[in-house]
C-alpha positions as CSV (number, residue, x, y, z in Angstrom):
1,M,66.2,-113.0,10.3
2,S,64.3,-115.8,12.1
3,K,65.7,-119.1,13.3
4,Y,63.6,-122.2,12.6
5,K,63.7,-125.8,13.9
6,V,62.5,-128.4,11.4
7,R,61.6,-131.9,12.9
8,V,61.9,-134.8,10.4
9,Y,60.8,-138.4,10.7
10,E,63.6,-140.8,10.1
11,V,63.6,-144.6,10.0
12,G,66.7,-146.2,11.3
13,A,68.4,-149.2,9.8
14,L,66.2,-151.6,11.7
15,G,63.2,-149.3,12.0
16,F,61.1,-151.3,9.5
17,F,61.4,-154.4,11.7
18,T,61.3,-152.8,15.2
19,Q,58.6,-150.3,14.3
20,A,60.8,-147.7,16.2
21,D,60.2,-144.1,15.2
22,G,63.1,-141.7,15.1
23,Y,63.2,-138.0,14.7
24,M,66.0,-135.5,13.8
25,D,65.9,-131.8,14.2
26,Y,67.5,-129.4,11.7
27,N,68.1,-125.7,12.4
28,F,67.8,-123.0,9.7
29,T,67.9,-119.2,9.5
30,S,65.8,-117.4,6.9
31,D,64.3,-114.0,6.1
32,D,61.1,-115.8,5.1
33,S,58.0,-115.7,7.4
34,L,57.1,-119.0,9.1
35,E,54.3,-119.6,6.5
36,Q,56.6,-118.9,3.5
37,F,59.4,-121.0,4.9
38,A,57.2,-124.0,5.7
39,R,55.4,-123.7,2.3
40,R,58.8,-123.8,0.5
41,L,60.0,-126.9,2.5
42,S,56.7,-128.7,2.0
43,R,57.0,-128.1,-1.7
44,E,60.7,-128.8,-2.2
45,G,62.2,-130.6,0.8
46,F,65.8,-129.8,1.6
47,A,69.4,-131.2,1.4
48,V,71.5,-132.1,4.5
49,E,74.8,-133.7,5.3
50,D,76.7,-131.5,2.7
51,G,74.1,-132.4,0.0
52,R,74.6,-136.2,0.4
53,K,71.1,-136.7,1.7
54,W,67.7,-135.3,0.7
55,I,64.8,-134.8,3.1
56,C,61.5,-135.4,1.2
57,P,58.6,-133.1,2.0
58,A,56.5,-136.0,3.4
59,A,59.1,-136.7,6.1
60,I,58.8,-133.2,7.6
61,I,56.7,-133.2,10.8
62,T,56.9,-129.7,12.2
63,V,58.4,-126.3,11.5
64,E,58.7,-123.8,14.3
65,I,60.3,-120.5,15.2
66,V,63.0,-120.9,17.8
67,G,64.5,-117.4,17.9
């Protein structure tokens, strides 16, 4: 089992006007290899906040092993 950190680009409420970039990190555990895990996320994206928010694949910046 590997632990992964996925960094996602997020625009805040005023980000369009201020041009301020924001990033959010999400932590996952998976039996998949780094390549398999990243490939699946880049194809499908993922849900957060109890399924109330969907992260689109284009918003994903990096996927890395953290443990």
